[in-house]
C-alpha positions in Angstrom: -51.0 20.9 -55.3 -48.3 23.5 -54.6 -46.7 23.0 -51.2 -47.1 26.6 -49.9 -47.3 27.8 -46.3 -51.1 28.2 -46.6 -51.6 24.7 -47.9 -49.4 23.2 -45.2 -51.3 25.0 -42.5 -54.6 23.9 -44.0 -53.5 20.2 -43.9 -51.7 20.4 -40.6 -52.6 17.9 -37.9 -52.1 17.7 -34.1 -52.3 14.5 -32.0 -54.3 16.2 -29.3 -56.8 18.3 -31.2 -56.9 16.0 -34.3 -57.2 19.2 -36.4 -55.4 22.4 -37.3 -52.8 22.9 -34.5 -52.6 26.7 -34.8 -51.7 28.0 -31.4 -54.3 30.2 -29.7 -52.6 32.3 -27.0 -54.5 32.7 -23.8 -54.0 35.7 -21.5 -54.1 33.5 -18.4 -52.5 30.1 -18.4 -51.8 27.6 -15.6 -48.2 27.6 -14.3 -46.0 25.3 -12.3 -43.1 25.6 -9.9 -41.4 22.7 -11.6 -41.1 21.5 -15.2 -44.3 19.5 -15.9 -42.9 17.6 -18.9 -39.9 16.3 -17.1 -39.4 12.5 -16.9 -40.8 11.1 -13.6 -39.6 7.7 -12.5 -42.1 5.1 -11.4 -42.1 2.4 -8.6 -40.0 4.6 -6.4 -36.9 4.5 -8.7 -36.3 8.2 -8.1 -35.5 7.4 -4.5 -32.9 4.8 -5.4 -29.3 5.2 -6.5 -29.9 3.1 -9.6 -31.0 6.3 -11.3 -27.3 7.0 -11.7 -27.0 3.9 -13.9 -30.1 5.1 -15.9 -28.6 8.6 -16.3 -25.2 7.3 -17.4 -26.6 5.1 -20.1 -29.1 7.8 -21.3 -26.3 10.4 -21.6 -24.1 8.0 -23.5 -26.9 7.1 -26.0 -27.8 10.7 -26.4 -24.1 11.4 -27.3 -24.6 9.3 -30.5 -25.8 11.4 -33.4 -29.0 10.2 -35.1 -29.7 11.6 -38.5 -32.3 11.3 -41.3 -29.9 10.8 -44.2 -29.6 9.4 -47.6 -27.5 6.3 -48.4 -26.1 5.1 -51.7 -26.8 1.7 -53.3 -24.1 0.1 -51.2 -25.6 1.5 -47.9 -23.0 4.2 -47.4 -23.7 7.6 -46.1 -24.2 10.3 -48.7 -25.9 13.4 -47.2 -28.3 14.7 -44.6 -31.9 15.2 -45.6 -33.5 18.5 -44.7 -36.7 17.3 -43.1 -38.8 17.8 -40.0 -37.7 14.5 -38.6 -34.0 15.4 -39.0 -34.7 18.7 -37.3 -36.3 16.8 -34.4 -33.3 14.5 -34.0 -30.5 17.1 -34.4 -31.9 20.5 -33.4 -35.3 20.8 -31.8 -37.8 18.1 -31.0 -40.4 20.4 -29.4 -40.7 23.7 -27.7 -39.1 22.3 -24.5 -36.4 19.9 -25.7 -33.5 20.0 -28.0 -32.7 17.0 -30.2 -30.1 15.6 -27.7 -32.4 16.2 -24.7 -35.2 14.4 -26.6 -33.0 11.4 -27.3 -32.0 11.3 -23.6 -35.6 11.5 -22.6 -36.4 8.5 -24.8 -33.7 6.3 -23.1 -34.6 7.4 -19.6 -38.3 6.6 -20.1 -37.5 3.3 -21.8 -35.2 2.1 -19.0 -37.7 3.0 -16.4 -40.9 1.7 -17.9 -39.5 -1.0 -20.2 -41.1 0.5 -23.3 -41.5 4.0 -24.6 -43.6 5.6 -27.3 -42.2 8.2 -29.7 -45.2 10.2 -30.6 -45.4 12.6 -33.6 -47.4 15.5 -32.1 -47.5 17.9 -35.0 -47.4 16.8 -38.6 -48.1 18.5 -41.9 -50.8 15.9 -42.8 -53.2 13.6 -40.9 -51.2 10.4 -40.3 -54.4 8.5 -39.7 -55.3 9.0 -43.4 -51.9 8.7 -45.1 -48.5 7.1 -44.5 -46.8 10.0 -46.2 -46.4 12.9 -43.7 -43.7 15.1 -42.3 -43.1 15.2 -38.6 -42.8 18.7 -37.1 -42.6 18.1 -33.4 -42.2 14.9 -31.3 -42.7 13.9 -27.6 -42.1 10.8 -25.6 -45.1 9.1 -24.1 -46.1 6.4 -21.6 -48.2 3.6 -23.0 -51.2 3.1 -20.7 -53.2 0.6 -22.7 -52.4 -1.9 -25.4 -54.8 -2.9 -28.2 -54.4 -4.9 -31.3 -53.9 -1.9 -33.7 -53.9 1.1 -31.3 -52.3 2.2 -28.1 -53.4 4.7 -25.5 -50.5 7.0 -24.8 -50.0 9.5 -22.0 -48.2 12.5 -23.6 -47.5 16.0 -22.4 -49.6 18.6 -24.2 -47.6 21.8 -24.5 -50.8 23.8 -25.3 -52.5 23.0 -22.0 -49.5 22.3 -19.8 -50.8 18.9 -18.8 -50.3 15.3 -19.6 -53.2 13.8 -21.6 -54.2 10.4 -22.8 -54.7 9.9 -26.6 -55.4 6.8 -28.6 -53.2 6.5 -31.7 -52.6 3.8 -34.3 -49.5 1.7 -33.8 -48.3 2.3 -37.3 -47.7 6.1 -36.6 -46.2 5.7 -33.1 -42.6 4.6 -32.6 -42.7 1.9 -29.9 -39.2 1.0 -28.5 -38.9 -1.9 -26.0 -35.8 -2.0 -23.8 -33.3 -4.4 -25.2 -32.3 -5.2 -21.6 -35.9 -5.7 -20.5 -35.1 -9.1 -18.7 -32.3 -7.3 -16.8 -34.0 -4.0 -15.9 -37.8 -4.5 -15.9 -38.8 -8.1 -15.2 -40.4 -8.4 -11.7 -37.5 -10.7 -10.5 -34.8 -9.2 -12.7 -31.4 -8.2 -11.3 -32.3 -4.5 -11.3 -35.6 -4.9 -9.6 -34.1 -7.1 -6.9 -31.3 -4.5 -6.4 -33.9 -1.8 -6.1 -35.8 -3.7 -3.4 -32.7 -4.3 -1.4 -31.7 -0.7 -1.6 -35.2 0.4 -0.5 -34.9 -2.0 2.5 -31.5 -0.4 3.3 -32.9 3.1 3.1 -35.8 2.1 5.4 -33.3 0.8 8.0 -31.2 4.0 7.8 -34.4 6.1 8.3 -35.3 4.0 11.3 -31.9 4.3 12.9 -31.9 8.1 12.3 -35.4 8.8 13.4 -34.6 9.6 17.0 -36.4 6.5 18.5 -34.9 5.0 21.6 -36.6 1.5 21.3 -36.5 0.7 25.0 -38.0 -2.1 27.1 -38.8 -1.2 30.7 -38.8 -4.1 33.2 -41.0 -3.3 36.1 -40.7 -5.0 39.6 -44.2 -6.3 39.5 -46.5 -8.4 37.2 -48.6 -6.6 34.6 -51.0 -9.4 33.8 -54.0 -7.6 35.4 -55.8 -4.6 34.0 -54.9 -2.4 37.0 -51.2 -3.3 36.8 -51.2 -2.6 33.0 -52.7 0.8 33.6 -50.0 1.5 36.2 -47.3 0.3 33.8 -48.7 2.5 31.0 -48.7 5.5 33.3 -45.1 4.7 34.2 -44.1 4.6 30.5 -45.9 8.0 29.9 -44.0 9.5 32.8 -40.6 8.4 31.4 -41.6 9.8 27.9 -42.5 13.1 29.4 -39.1 13.3 31.2 -37.2 12.5 28.1 -39.0 15.3 26.2 -37.1 17.8 28.3 -34.4 20.0 26.9 -31.6 17.6 28.0 -33.4 14.2 27.4 -32.8 12.9 30.9 -35.2 10.7 32.9 -35.0 8.8 36.2 -36.2 5.3 37.1 -36.6 3.3 40.3 -33.7 1.3 41.6 -35.5 -2.0 41.0 -36.5 -1.1 37.4 -34.4 -2.2 34.4 -34.2 -0.7 30.9 -33.0 -2.7 27.8 -32.2 -0.8 24.6 -33.0 -2.6 21.3 -31.6 -0.3 18.6 -28.0 -1.6 18.9 -26.3 -2.6 15.7 -27.4 -5.9 14.3 -25.2 -7.8 11.9 -26.9 -8.9 8.6 -25.8 -9.7 5.1 -27.8 -7.0 3.4 -24.8 -5.0 2.2 -23.2 -8.2 0.9 -26.3 -8.9 -1.1 -26.4 -5.4 -2.5 -22.7 -5.6 -3.5 -23.4 -9.0 -5.2 -26.4 -7.8 -7.1 -24.6 -4.6 -8.2 -21.6 -6.6 -9.5 -24.0 -9.0 -11.3 -25.9 -6.0 -12.9 -22.7 -4.4 -14.0 -21.5 -7.7 -15.6 -24.8 -8.2 -17.4 -24.7 -4.7 -18.8 -21.0 -4.5 -19.6 -20.4 -1.8 -17.0 -17.9 -1.5 -14.2 -17.1 1.1 -11.6 -14.6 2.8 -13.8 -17.4 3.6 -16.3 -19.5 5.2 -13.6 -16.7 7.4 -12.2 -15.2 8.3 -15.6 -11.8 6.6 -15.2 -12.3 3.9 -17.8 -9.7 3.3 -20.4 -10.3 3.1 -24.1 -10.9 -0.6 -24.2 -13.4 -0.5 -21.3 -15.2 2.3 -23.0 -15.4 0.4 -26.2 -16.8 -2.6 -24.5 -19.4 -0.5 -22.8 -20.4 1.1 -26.1 -20.6 -2.2 -28.0 -22.5 -4.2 -25.3 -24.7 -1.6 -23.8 -25.0 1.6 -25.8 -25.2 0.4 -29.3 -28.1 -2.1 -28.9 -30.2 0.7 -27.4 -29.3 3.3 -30.1 -29.9 0.8 -32.9 -33.3 -0.2 -31.5 -34.4 3.4 -31.5 -33.1 4.1 -35.0 -34.6 1.0 -36.5 -38.0 1.7 -35.0 -37.9 5.3 -36.4 -36.9 3.9 -39.8 -39.7 1.3 -39.7 -42.5 3.7 -38.6 -41.6 7.2 -39.9 -40.1 6.3 -43.3 -42.4 4.9 -46.0 -41.4 2.0 -48.2 -40.9 4.4 -51.1 -38.6 6.6 -49.0 -36.5 3.6 -48.0 -36.3 2.5 -51.6 -34.9 6.0 -52.4 -32.1 5.5 -50.0 -33.5 7.4 -47.0 -32.6 6.0 -43.6 -32.1 6.8 -39.9 -28.5 6.2 -39.0 -26.4 6.4 -35.8 -23.0 8.1 -36.0 -20.5 7.9 -33.2 -17.4 10.2 -33.1 -14.4 7.8 -33.0 -12.0 10.6 -31.8 -13.7 11.4 -28.5 -11.5 9.2 -26.4 -8.2 10.2 -28.0 -5.6 12.5 -26.4 -4.0 15.3 -28.5 -0.9 13.1 -29.1 -2.9 10.1 -30.3 -5.1 12.3 -32.4 -2.0 13.8 -34.1 -0.7 10.3 -34.9 -4.0 9.1 -36.3 -4.4 12.3 -38.3 -1.0 11.7 -39.9 -1.9 8.1 -40.8 -5.3 9.0 -42.2 -4.0 11.9 -44.3 -0.9 10.0 -45.5 -3.0 7.1 -46.7 -5.5 9.4 -48.3 -8.4 8.3 -46.1 -9.2 11.8 -44.8 -8.4 15.3 -46.0 -6.6 18.0 -43.9 -9.7 20.1 -43.4 -11.6 17.0 -42.2 -9.0 16.4 -39.5 -8.9 20.1 -38.7 -12.6 20.0 -38.1 -12.2 17.2 -35.6 -9.7 19.3 -33.6 -12.0 22.3 -33.6 -9.9 24.4 -36.0 -11.2 26.5 -38.9 -10.7 24.9 -42.3 -7.8 26.0 -44.4 -8.3 28.2 -47.5 -5.7 26.1 -49.4 -7.6 24.1 -52.1 -5.3 21.2 -51.5 -6.6 20.9 -47.9 -9.8 19.5 -49.2 -8.1 16.9 -51.4 -7.3 13.3 -50.5 -3.6 13.4 -51.0 -0.3 12.4 -49.3 1.4 15.7 -48.4 4.7 13.9 -48.1 4.7 13.2 -51.9 4.6 15.8 -54.6 1.8 15.7 -57.1 1.8 16.8 -60.7 0.2 20.1 -59.6 2.9 21.0 -57.1 5.6 23.5 -58.2 8.4 21.4 -56.8 7.4 18.6 -59.2 8.1 20.6 -62.3 11.6 21.6 -61.1 12.7 18.1 -60.3 13.8 16.4 -63.5 15.6 13.2 -63.9 19.0 13.6 -65.4 20.3 11.5 -68.2 23.0 8.9 -67.6 26.3 10.5 -66.6 24.7 13.9 -65.7 24.6 15.7 -62.4 22.0 17.9 -61.1 23.0 21.5 -60.2 20.4 23.9 -58.9 17.6 21.8 -60.3 19.2 21.7 -63.8 21.0 18.6 -65.1 24.7 19.1 -66.1 26.2 17.0 -68.8 29.8 16.1 -69.5 
């Protein structure tokens, strides 16, 4: 059948409607004062400073380009494939997210929940009937229920503006588990213990800043009887009413004593938090210089190899396994990650590396100009792999330089003979 626009619309499929996903515009739609599809952390993680670690890792992973590309027989990159999946990864994943924002959303959700679902929402064919379909839009989803062959996923529906639960086959949903699950998401993992300690510290700070006085009033008489306790309660109420005045001043009898309880109490909570933080950083290959942006090249490389690359590879391999058929993989199609090796270089270091790469015919001049953000040169030699320090057969200087015979001298490019 000819692949026309009409035939594609006729075969189109949507995860929520399970039919033609043609948009039907409504004159009145529900609205929100905040973005409803935004990632929301669970278990109170949004109240903890560990979200800065999540965000740093997610931004670093999103900085790695993921492409639907073609490889040669040796597994080397050949070209990008113009497909809906490549558009989702590089340009636009859905109406709300760019490709980079979608990749960041995947990592943030995965680190928070421990596992994330990459759901093809709109496809050109029904993926429940065939394995060969083109992905048009994608969303991240939270897995609510696991079954042998299906999963119930909570996904944002852009047509209703709400998150809805849908049951989808596992073979069409990319399911990525956090490679650092034992560090982040286990109940007694380092991250969860650190979160609990931070929550306790936040609770203590709230109590100390709540305005409570925490006083004990010692009365000059016994309060064992009911009448005495009533008198003591009235006395406490009187002091509370006095303190509610504009200046917070109260008076007591000369024989009464007041003991304040909210004085500083020494504990080892901060030491435990510092210990757990250093342990978490060591298990992830992170240190404080990574978080504040002062890390050198070796530290950044260690962070990328030990923390970022395992997460990026896990996402790419799951996409390759679920969204590319066996036939497509046999044709050289793949999902690959590409990291720019020149991001951490200064201008001086980039110039030295450019000289080495061009001189050894590894990169052309225009390729290096592109890395520096310059427009390509119109000179056809700028696209060739050549050493500019040596003349080639096509250079005009090469023709004028002739080797003189024995006993001759070169004058103005012409050999002179005796």
